[in-house]
C-alpha atoms as one frame of an Amber mdcrd trajectory, in Angstrom:
protein
 172.111  52.701 137.727 171.884  52.661 134.003 171.081  49.803 131.713 174.811
  49.231 130.987 175.499  48.751 134.684 172.746  46.275 135.083 174.041  44.192
 132.183 177.559  44.205 133.657 176.191  42.890 136.984 174.482  40.026 135.279
 177.603  39.085 133.264 179.574  38.885 136.535 177.001  36.685 138.106 177.050
  34.208 135.179 180.852  34.177 135.194 180.940  33.346 138.887 178.462  30.610
 138.395 180.476  29.089 135.565 183.655  29.273 137.571 182.105  27.512 140.499
 181.006  24.691 138.275 184.519  24.321 136.927 185.989  24.300 140.357 183.645
  21.462 141.298 184.774  19.325 138.357 188.445  20.142 138.189 191.114  20.960
 140.630 193.084  22.911 137.964 191.076  26.088 138.059 192.978  28.295 140.164
 191.932  31.940 140.027 190.041  34.865 138.184 191.279  38.352 137.639 189.526
  41.468 136.216 190.794  44.359 134.217 189.117  47.572 133.133 190.037  49.542
 130.119 188.231  52.313 128.253 187.044  51.709 124.814 188.723  53.088 121.826
 192.211  52.701 123.369 194.995  52.333 120.952 195.889  49.017 119.614 198.758
  47.531 121.586 197.731  49.237 124.766 198.517  46.950 127.785 195.505  45.769
 129.591 197.395  44.054 132.395 200.144  41.516 133.163 198.056  38.403 133.556
 201.066  36.179 134.476 202.125  38.517 137.158 198.635  39.011 138.402 198.047
  35.283 138.441 201.312  34.693 140.195 202.802  32.647 137.440 206.488  32.384
 136.910 207.264  34.454 133.996 210.276  32.396 132.949 208.128  29.364 132.562
 205.432  30.951 130.587 206.826  29.951 127.244 207.084  26.379 128.280 203.765
  26.291 129.721 202.148  27.652 126.603 200.076  30.354 128.220 197.331  31.351
 125.903 193.745  32.711 125.595 191.305  30.171 124.516 188.048  32.154 124.704
 186.212  32.440 121.417 186.371  35.401 119.266 187.170  37.682 122.037 190.755
  36.833 121.356 190.515  38.939 118.477 190.207  41.975 120.712 193.046  41.036
 122.985 196.342  39.167 122.735 198.466  37.589 125.418 202.227  37.887 125.217
 203.410  34.374 125.905 206.779  35.524 127.029 205.767  38.325 129.342 202.245
  37.264 130.140 201.057  40.798 129.287 197.496  41.190 127.932 197.256  43.934
 125.378 194.748  45.295 122.916 194.849  43.602 119.632 192.442  45.800 117.646
 190.278  48.812 118.139 187.600  48.278 120.623 184.200  49.818 120.152 182.262
  49.037 123.147 178.903  49.883 121.483 179.635  47.181 118.817 180.557  44.425
 121.144 178.359  45.090 124.069 174.901  46.161 124.875 174.863  47.741 128.163
 177.730  46.901 130.641 180.628  45.482 128.642 182.588  42.769 130.366 184.645
  40.537 128.186 185.586  37.229 129.801 188.794  35.702 128.647 189.848  32.005
 129.462 193.602  31.840 129.931 195.088  28.260 129.876 198.463  27.389 131.212
 199.861  23.847 130.683 202.250  21.846 132.727 200.356  21.745 134.856 197.189
  22.553 133.262 195.591  25.531 134.771 192.601  27.479 133.625 192.377  31.114
 134.659 189.570  33.469 133.901 190.386  37.076 133.039 187.582  39.599 132.857
 188.199  42.756 130.930 185.601  45.486 131.475 185.384  47.825 128.605 184.396
  51.188 130.104 182.342  53.599 127.974 183.656  56.827 126.675 181.505  59.519
 125.132 182.264  58.725 121.642 178.704  58.775 120.186 176.227  61.583 119.798
 172.506  61.065 120.323 170.803  60.226 117.047 167.149  60.125 115.991 165.786
  57.511 113.767 165.207  60.173 111.097 166.575  63.553 110.570 163.046  64.984
 110.038 159.728  64.225 111.517 156.412  65.501 110.164 153.399  65.964 112.308
 149.891  66.966 111.196 147.971  68.658 113.938 144.410  69.996 113.514 144.061
  73.616 114.496 141.139  72.807 116.722 143.263  70.608 119.037 143.084  72.139
 122.492 146.163  73.342 124.335 147.863  70.803 126.599 147.688  67.946 124.165
 150.858  65.780 123.990 152.364  64.422 120.790 155.076  61.690 121.126 158.251
  62.367 119.276 160.728  59.657 118.222 163.307  59.265 121.000 166.964  59.862
 120.328 169.345  56.923 120.679 172.885  57.112 122.114 175.067  53.932 122.152
 176.824  55.285 125.077 175.558  54.276 128.454 175.005  55.727 131.697 175.683
  59.365 131.992 176.958  59.354 128.469 173.654  58.316 127.018 170.790  60.768
 126.242 170.177  62.737 129.362 167.658  65.461 128.204 165.978  67.153 125.220
 165.861  70.737 124.210 163.286  72.356 121.834 163.964  75.325 119.672 162.406
  78.561 120.850 158.740  79.008 119.976 155.586  80.272 121.594 153.318  77.349
 120.636 155.015  74.132 121.640 157.028  72.825 124.577 158.830  69.556 125.249
 158.307  67.073 128.021 160.301  63.894 128.657 158.934  60.724 130.149 161.472
  58.166 131.528 161.043  54.538 130.742 163.234  51.651 131.721 165.178  51.966
 128.598 164.697  55.436 127.072 163.735  58.983 127.675 160.682  59.539 125.499
 160.141  63.185 124.326 156.609  64.540 123.993 155.644  67.713 122.127 153.143
  69.674 124.232 150.689  72.259 122.663 150.805  75.312 124.777 148.505  77.658
 122.717 145.805  77.052 120.205 146.930  76.599 116.671 145.654  78.916 113.937
 146.274  77.678 110.436 145.302  80.980 109.042 148.100  82.670 110.837 150.745
  79.979 110.450 150.027  76.857 108.441 153.337  75.188 109.333 155.638  75.260
 112.304 159.312  74.271 111.961 160.967  73.139 115.247 164.364  71.667 116.066
 164.474  69.021 118.846 168.001  68.559 120.242 168.952  65.463 122.330 171.917
  65.936 124.631 173.946  63.210 126.433 175.722  63.559 129.784 179.194  63.691
 128.509 181.536  66.498 129.243 181.492  68.042 126.879 178.070  66.680 125.980
 177.269  65.502 122.566 173.998  66.216 120.877 171.803  65.169 118.043 168.963
  67.120 116.529 165.632  66.357 114.890 163.857  68.742 112.447 160.222  68.682
 113.287 157.799  70.094 110.728 154.275  70.561 112.074 151.546  71.066 109.450
 148.424  72.622 110.921 145.482  70.856 109.515 142.664  73.303 108.668 139.561
  73.260 110.798 136.514  75.210 109.691 137.107  77.896 112.312 136.768  80.876
 110.042 133.560  82.265 108.682 133.572  83.855 105.215 134.252  87.605 105.279
 132.995  90.088 102.773 135.317  92.817 101.571 132.815  95.334 102.853 130.124
  95.200 105.344 127.828  97.239 103.208 127.989  97.587  99.419 126.210 100.512
  97.726 125.096 100.461  94.126 123.197 103.102  92.136 121.250 102.278  89.035
 118.738 104.036  86.812 115.201 102.726  87.003 115.069 102.105  83.306 118.094
  99.757  83.370 117.693  96.746  81.136 116.964  93.384  82.622 119.925  91.109
  83.041 122.502  93.818  83.683 125.044  93.027  86.400 124.782  95.423  89.286
 127.693  94.284  91.470 130.024  91.300  92.024 130.404  90.474  95.724 133.644
  89.188  97.082 133.806  87.149 100.303 136.946  85.408 101.464 137.410  82.472
 103.872 140.861  81.948 105.424 140.171  78.241 105.679 141.089  75.996 102.843
 139.591  73.249 100.810 135.911  72.814 101.270 136.123  75.074 104.285 136.842
  77.974 102.004 134.522  77.089  99.175 131.897  79.857  99.378 128.289  79.876
  98.206 126.266  83.114  98.133 122.540  83.296  99.030 120.003  85.823 100.036
 119.207  86.139 103.692 116.402  83.975 104.982 114.340  86.935 106.031 114.727
  88.753 102.719 111.647  90.481 101.303 109.972  88.485  98.550 110.135  91.584
  96.301 113.937  91.262  96.340 113.701  87.784  94.874 111.398  89.149  92.115
 113.762  91.987  91.211 117.266  90.546  91.563 119.106  87.370  90.869 122.173
  86.209  92.823 124.758  83.946  91.282 125.548  81.505  94.082 129.005  80.710
  92.922 130.319  84.060  91.658 128.443  86.408  93.867 127.161  88.456  90.841
 123.871  90.258  91.393 121.894  90.844  88.271 118.669  92.708  87.509 115.804
  90.327  87.124 112.720  92.580  87.085 111.698  96.109  86.078 112.666  98.808
  88.439 110.395 101.645  89.401 111.855 104.495  91.374 108.411 105.667  92.358
 107.559 102.334  93.774 110.807 101.602  95.671 113.715 103.996  95.856 116.090
 101.765  97.814 116.493  97.990  97.988 118.373  96.559 100.952 119.591  93.067
 100.278 120.861  90.754 102.993 123.494  88.537 101.445 125.016  85.504 103.131
 128.266  83.748 102.198 128.468  80.161 103.515 131.479  77.822 103.351 131.152
  74.059 102.793 132.761  73.035 106.091 131.121  70.791 108.553 129.407  72.497
 110.136 129.383  75.427 107.661 130.150  78.958 108.713 128.275  81.907 107.401
 129.194  85.564 106.826 126.716  88.336 106.109 126.789  91.642 104.258 124.294
  94.191 103.127 123.863  95.499  99.602 122.080  98.839  99.264 120.835  99.351
  95.718 119.781 102.942  95.176 117.351 103.514  92.273 118.052 106.688  90.264
 115.086 108.430  88.910 114.361 109.077  85.298 111.543 111.251  84.073 109.021
 108.459  83.271 106.001 109.741  85.124 103.561 112.338  83.981 102.412 114.795
  86.606  99.115 113.961  88.330  96.482 116.601  88.976  94.154 116.124  91.867
  91.299 118.379  92.626  91.342 118.477  96.373  88.333 120.718  96.820  86.151
 121.904  93.927  83.131 124.213  94.007  81.896 123.804  90.467  79.201 126.423
  90.992  80.525 129.984  91.489  78.280 132.944  92.067  78.685 135.576  89.383
  79.143 138.278  92.041  82.270 136.571  93.404  85.022 139.090  94.022  88.351
 138.807  92.170  90.663 136.485  94.075  87.862 134.235  95.392  89.133 130.682
  95.794  87.185 128.194  93.763  89.160 125.046  94.338  92.422 123.704  95.662
  94.520 121.886  93.136  97.310 119.551  94.169  99.778 118.214  91.706 101.985
 115.199  92.204 104.843 113.954  90.146 106.185 110.591  91.413 109.526 111.423
  89.991 112.113 113.157  92.153 114.359 116.152  91.942 113.892 118.338  88.854
 111.761 115.608  87.303 109.283 116.063  90.111 109.111 119.859  90.023 105.790
 120.793  88.515 104.534 124.036  87.057 100.772 124.613  86.691  99.095 127.039
  84.434  95.729 127.690  82.879  95.277 127.886  79.115  92.968 130.298  77.412
  91.808 133.810  78.123  89.384 133.189  81.011  88.834 135.107  84.193  90.629
 132.504  86.368  94.127 132.096  87.539  96.310 129.598  89.364  98.101 130.963
  92.452 100.767 128.846  94.154 100.230 127.913  97.816 102.757 127.986 100.583
 102.920 124.223 100.388 104.811 122.906  97.473 102.824 121.578  94.518  99.631
 123.124  95.921  97.712 125.732  93.912  94.551 127.708  94.392  92.177 128.253
  91.485  90.915 131.803  92.001  88.842 134.243  90.012  90.837 136.802  88.186
  88.163 139.224  87.119  84.478 139.900  87.381  82.123 137.174  86.296  78.990
 137.702  84.329  76.766 134.709  83.940  74.647 136.456  81.436  77.703 136.736
  79.175  79.323 133.420  79.947  77.479 130.938  82.130  79.886 128.005  81.832
  83.677 127.712  81.745  85.707 124.681  80.825  89.034 125.338  82.467  92.027
 123.316  81.206  94.862 123.005  83.700  98.249 122.079  82.365 100.864 120.556
  84.718 104.377 120.318  83.259 107.346 118.827  85.129 110.960 119.964  84.818
 112.314 116.840  83.170 114.132 116.606  79.939 112.079 116.208  77.853 109.305
 117.579  80.077 106.081 115.602  80.489 102.691 117.276  80.778  99.202 116.350
  81.988  95.996 118.140  81.197  92.891 118.222  83.343  89.603 119.957  82.567
  87.360 121.402  85.222  83.834 122.518  84.551  82.790 125.625  86.435  79.191
 126.757  86.313  78.460 130.398  87.031  75.414 130.643  89.275  72.971 133.494
  88.889  72.530 136.401  91.231  69.791 138.979  90.725  71.962 141.610  89.061
  69.799 142.291  85.982  66.579 144.241  85.957  63.761 143.178  83.670  64.116
 144.908  80.361  61.564 145.661  77.715  62.535 145.214  74.076  61.160 148.721
  73.352  60.316 151.678  75.423  57.910 153.245  74.943  55.434 150.828  73.399
  52.708 151.924  71.070  49.319 150.265  71.278  46.962 150.784  68.366  43.545
 149.852  69.595  40.535 149.842  67.420  37.630 151.520  69.043  34.588 149.692
  70.197  36.633 146.867  71.672  34.790 144.219  73.707  35.134 144.958  77.402
  37.106 142.250  79.266  38.936 140.956  76.253  42.731 141.157  75.937  43.786
 144.207  73.917  47.604 144.059  74.346  50.439 142.038  75.867  53.765 143.302
  77.175  56.689 141.147  77.742  59.923 141.863  79.544  63.044 139.697  79.590
  65.405 139.150  82.505  68.863 137.809  81.708  68.960 136.173  85.125  67.746
 132.625  85.842  65.001 130.917  87.793  63.344 133.087  90.428  65.625 136.004
  89.501  64.035 135.884  86.010  60.449 135.250  87.213  58.769 138.416  86.150
  55.383 139.768  87.385  53.674 142.752  85.860  51.387 145.467  87.111  50.133
 148.804  85.959  51.547 151.778  87.793  48.878 153.980  89.264  49.368 157.715
  89.229  47.318 160.775  89.652  45.627 162.698  86.944  43.729 161.850  83.855
  46.150 159.139  82.786  45.522 157.327  86.049  41.786 157.539  85.373  42.299
 155.886  82.024  44.638 153.207  83.547  41.869 152.277  85.926  39.947 150.983
  82.974  42.680 148.484  82.265  43.463 145.168  83.887  46.757 143.351  83.683
  47.533 139.635  84.124  50.587 139.738  86.506  51.970 136.447  85.175  51.913
 136.864  81.417  51.687 140.629  81.019  48.347 140.466  79.122  46.335 143.660
  79.322  42.521 143.640  79.156  40.270 146.701  78.705  37.485 146.934  81.194
  35.523 149.336  78.957  34.979 150.018  75.242  36.865 152.931  73.897  35.456
 155.391  71.435  37.766 157.070  69.036  35.556 160.000  68.658  35.697 160.619
  72.379  39.275 159.523  73.266  41.991 159.267  70.725  45.104 158.631  72.782
  46.339 158.110  76.355  49.355 156.427  78.057  50.018 154.254  81.055  53.010
 152.616  82.684  53.659 148.936  83.147  56.092 147.911  85.903  57.965 144.531
  85.522  59.349 143.120  88.744  61.469 140.051  89.108  61.386 137.634  92.046
  64.930 137.986  93.163  65.954 139.072  96.579  66.128 141.991  96.547  63.897
 142.305  93.629  64.661 144.534  90.672  62.212 146.307  88.518  61.839 148.411
  85.394  58.907 150.088  83.659  57.712 150.784  80.132  55.452 153.490  78.875
  52.563 152.343  76.762  51.146 154.908  74.413  47.663 153.925  73.424  46.259
 155.148  70.106  42.551 154.540  69.546  42.046 153.553  65.946  38.950 154.641
  64.217  36.269 152.158  63.264  33.562 152.749  60.814  30.878 153.133  63.482
  29.538 156.471  62.280  27.246 156.916  59.274  27.607 160.006  57.172  25.614
 163.009  58.307  23.960 165.147  55.637  24.697 168.722  56.401  22.964 170.110
  53.295  20.288 169.944  52.201  18.468 169.819  55.529  14.732 170.501  55.757
  13.048 172.350  58.529  11.946 169.101  60.081  15.519 167.780  60.038  15.191
 165.413  57.066  17.773 165.544  54.370  15.529 167.020  51.758  15.874 170.235
  49.834  14.365 172.099  46.817  16.423 173.839  44.303  15.078 176.078  41.560
  17.040 176.733  38.454  16.218 178.739  35.322  15.298 176.814  32.352  17.723
 178.644  30.181  20.884 177.472  32.063  23.591 175.927  30.076  25.130 172.557
  30.510  27.497 172.443  33.490  25.440 174.768  35.552  25.887 174.114  39.330
  22.514 173.206  40.616  23.578 172.633  44.207  26.115 170.899  46.343  25.303
 168.173  48.781  27.404 168.513  51.876  27.923 165.597  54.241  30.104 164.836
  57.336  31.389 161.560  58.832  32.821 161.599  62.352  35.047 158.744  61.399
  38.359 159.426  59.598  40.414 157.842  56.954  38.631 155.432  54.764  35.841
 155.438  57.261  35.438 159.150  56.816  36.075 159.241  53.062  32.709 159.954
  51.528  31.589 159.132  48.047  28.497 160.540  46.444  26.305 158.737  43.952
  22.888 159.174  42.365  20.669 156.557  43.788  17.532 157.803  42.032  17.099
 160.391  39.363  14.204 161.077  36.961  16.394 161.873  33.993  19.905 160.596
  33.955  20.716 162.615  30.946  19.938 165.888  32.604  21.895 165.969  35.833
  25.227 164.696  36.868  26.806 164.233  40.395  30.456 164.646  41.238  31.221
 161.505  43.311  33.840 163.275  45.374  32.489 166.829  45.845  28.744 166.145
  45.848  28.149 168.903  43.238  25.079 168.480  41.095  25.433 169.950  37.644
  23.324 170.025  34.552  24.570 167.800  31.818  22.722 169.662  29.094  20.374
 172.500  28.482  16.734 172.193  29.277  14.252 171.693  26.504  10.609 172.471
  26.324   9.841 168.813  26.736  11.766 168.485  29.894   9.678 168.193  32.989
   9.584 171.153  35.306  10.456 169.219  38.457  13.010 166.572  38.961  13.751
 164.472  42.035  17.273 163.382  42.807  18.065 160.911  45.601  21.761 161.157
  46.462  23.462 158.241  48.315  26.338 159.367  50.503  28.493 156.472  51.813
  31.880 156.078  53.445  34.651 153.671  52.491  34.689 151.565  55.598  34.961
 147.784  55.299  31.296 147.792  55.966  30.148 150.984  54.341  27.630 153.179
  56.123  25.489 155.445  54.084  22.971 158.259  54.205  20.672 159.643  51.574
  19.600 163.114  50.685  16.802 164.120  48.447  17.051 167.161  46.203  14.057
 168.335  44.172  15.068 170.462  41.235  12.432 172.738  39.890  12.922 174.241
  36.525  11.400 177.757  36.369  11.319 180.504  33.988  14.207 182.917  34.364
  12.145 185.752  36.029  10.669 183.408  38.592  14.015 181.827  39.113  15.659
 185.128  39.913  12.864 186.061  42.350  13.027 182.696  44.034  16.723 182.959
  44.070  16.614 186.153  46.034  14.309 184.663  48.554  16.345 181.518  48.939
  19.564 183.471  48.975  18.552 185.117  52.225  17.668 181.802  53.826  20.654
 180.100  52.336  22.995 182.632  53.721  21.669 181.912  57.177  22.033 178.195
  56.613  25.500 178.553  55.169  26.575 180.545  58.265  25.606 177.699  60.415
  27.294 175.184  58.212  30.430 177.268  58.196  30.488 177.307  61.970  30.157
 173.564  62.101  32.915 173.046  59.582  35.269 175.398  61.433  34.637 173.478
  64.732  35.224 170.210  62.976  38.403 171.397  61.191  39.755 172.872  64.460
  39.218 169.631  66.293  40.903 167.606  63.617  43.793 170.103  63.358  44.276
 170.000  67.184  44.319 166.192  67.128  46.801 166.226  64.254  49.163 168.634
  66.111  48.991 166.558  69.253  49.805 163.476  67.249  52.749 165.193  65.521
  54.112 166.331  68.872  53.884 162.821  70.383  55.559 161.317  67.398  58.382
 163.922  67.595  58.820 163.092  71.284  58.946 159.458  70.507  61.425 160.031
  67.680  63.707 161.937  69.968  63.601 159.301  72.706  64.744 156.594  70.227
  68.361 155.793  69.427  70.189 157.574  66.697  69.399 155.006  64.155  65.797
 155.932  64.006  64.890 157.675  60.723  62.009 159.382  59.056  61.208 158.920
  55.456  58.440 160.448  53.330  56.750 158.237  50.845  54.560 159.750  48.217
  51.867 157.700  46.554  51.891 158.211  42.765  48.515 156.574  42.486  46.757
 159.173  44.676  43.105 159.597  43.704  41.461 160.969  46.901  40.600 164.255
  48.255  44.014 164.641  49.859  46.552 166.192  47.672  49.301 164.174  49.306
  49.792 161.180  51.606  52.736 161.045  54.030  54.636 158.017  55.237  57.536
 157.920  57.674  59.696 155.426  59.580  60.506 155.463  63.300  62.878 152.776
  64.271  61.520 149.541  62.906  58.021 150.956  62.456  56.543 152.893  59.615
  53.665 155.316  59.926  51.365 157.048  57.402  49.395 160.221  57.635  46.282
 159.859  55.464  43.204 161.844  54.716  39.809 160.952  53.378  41.246 159.569
  50.211  43.971 156.882  50.085  46.276 155.276  47.569  44.709 152.711  45.337
  47.671 150.422  46.063  47.123 150.520  49.871  44.968 148.123  51.864  43.672
 148.031  55.338  44.490 144.721  57.094  42.638 143.888  60.302  45.047 143.117
  63.161  44.899 142.125  66.797  45.665 145.697  67.875  43.686 147.445  65.192
  43.894 148.038  61.509  47.440 147.974  60.126  48.141 149.854  56.994  50.513
 147.866  54.809  52.276 150.185  52.423  54.389 149.107  49.454  58.008 149.755
  50.207  58.624 152.749  48.066  61.170 154.537  50.299  62.923 157.741  49.656
  66.015 159.210  51.166  64.240 162.283  52.441  63.244 162.278  56.021  60.968
 165.231  55.701  57.207 165.146  55.994  55.370 167.370  53.531  52.016 168.652
  52.376  49.542 167.447  54.921  45.933 167.945  53.932  42.984 167.787  56.217
  41.463 164.701  57.834  44.829 162.876  58.682  45.050 159.725  60.832  47.884
 157.497  62.105  48.243 153.928  61.165  50.824 151.423  62.194  52.852 149.936
  59.338  54.262 146.426  59.404  57.872 146.509  60.559  58.860 143.945  57.913
  57.774 146.155  54.981
């Protein structure tokens, strides 16, 4: 039973109780009747005939003054005093006058006799009210993190009608999130909004529902409630970057402070839950903090340090975006910053393997060293070209591996020409503008034994003064070797051969270390005038190389022979003679001629005659060059008949040697003179024959020696290079027995052919290898040798004249 029914029951109980009390106190209470009418009946509608129902006489009703005496309820009903009919006096709204069951008790009084009757009029409900909610709209705020199944109480609808006509059930507009449940209480049906699925503010921040309350009328009446559900944000969304990975490219020479990128992260939450702060990841490399700055509020990444492509080509930044919810959510993204190369690095040259000592016999193409070049730039900026500057016998050949080169020999090496090379390697990259690096390598050419010892001159001429001291050094040869160290360590020895030359070489000794030659015997010009030997120079290389030189030895004359008087010679061998001349001879008469011979030559064999002792200087004169004794005047009667002349014959050596001859001149009468002359003539002819033989032998020997010397000189001249020349120099101051003197040049040497008489302007200078004739430099263009007289000899002339 509904609430209205319960209230009606209670009203009836109270009415019965009051009626019982009245019956106890008064005998006039007769009866109680009950009517039932629906509400909202028309005014004037008959409820019932009370008089008839009470059994009263209708004709007496007016006299008995039948009336309703119950309070204000009379206003609702009126009683017709004539007919006793109870009718509706005004519109009845059950919901206004009743709360629950509606029973209106009317007290009807009838006089004469006094009777009190109770009439109950039950106002029955009609469905004249729709359910209503306290408000037309209801707002709910539900956090999105509320779990499904949660109930939210909604204001219940009210319907003044009762019973089945009151609110019977609720209906919720269609949706997939909420449902409605109703809980019955004693008085109302309480609706509850039930969350079926989780809320997501980011998908739908508000939900609009309509709750309809329906009563049990037929047709039923309804009332609706607009429910607005605002989903309160919960920090259930993490910030999300617009990209998982951002890629940025920047040149390595970018200026500090430039913005590289602006990150964008969004959070579907709201308020503090969507306030985003950007930070670097906790495990980020420290170098990232040094190079980049991140604006926490804007997400701008700016350049903080100087970039270097060669140090780091790519930076990978871990970026976090955190909201300010409690607890905060974090989103992550990566930023890849690619550094673009610029040509800011010079190429680097590295000598991977260097042999700084190269044998000079290395074949072309021999690898000396490996050169690697490195350019820390990339692409075209890192492409390097290597080359060698200068005209040197080396080259750079590229290797199979990129940026690797081999330094190789390009031609034949010759240490003797160039022993050291400074190689400059230039490495140039392909940037714009290109950058270059220079590196110098020092290469030493090591020696191999490829050069034989060489003598400055070949052949060599040795002018040795005779009568040398045995064992003393007479000459020194020196060879040079363009090689180094042991390859240039030269030892000397005299080549031994068969024949006479070998016999002469056996009298020589050579120091193998310094090439000094010593004579083991004393040579005599008059016995041996020239010979030759061969000196061999050998280096210490492996294998050793050698060369030889011919040494022509010319023995130079020394004044070691005194003049020999050939005439006059006495029978006992002394240089004494007797000459008889007539007294009547005139001045200039040839008395005799002193003849002398000196085995030496040149100055040493140049004889001068002088009167050492004479009885009368006015009578005889001596030619100093020819040795002729002539009368200076005619004889007188007072002149003695016998005169003694001592003639001194001396040579022109540095230390002159001399001999004397004695001539006794007897002055006779003409007849005696002619007789003596005949006798002497016969003897003299015999002596002169002998003298002539001696002179012929001597002249033949000298001529043969002269011819041999000329032949040797011609051979030497022919063996010399083409720049050797011969020149003839004539001495205008000639005052000797030779009619000419001859000088000539051979290479850097000058020679003179001289006889017994020499130029006054010439001097003999002692030297280590013999006397050297220094001749004034009066050269002529002619290369011919002319007019050689007897008694010639060779002298070496200083090469600097």
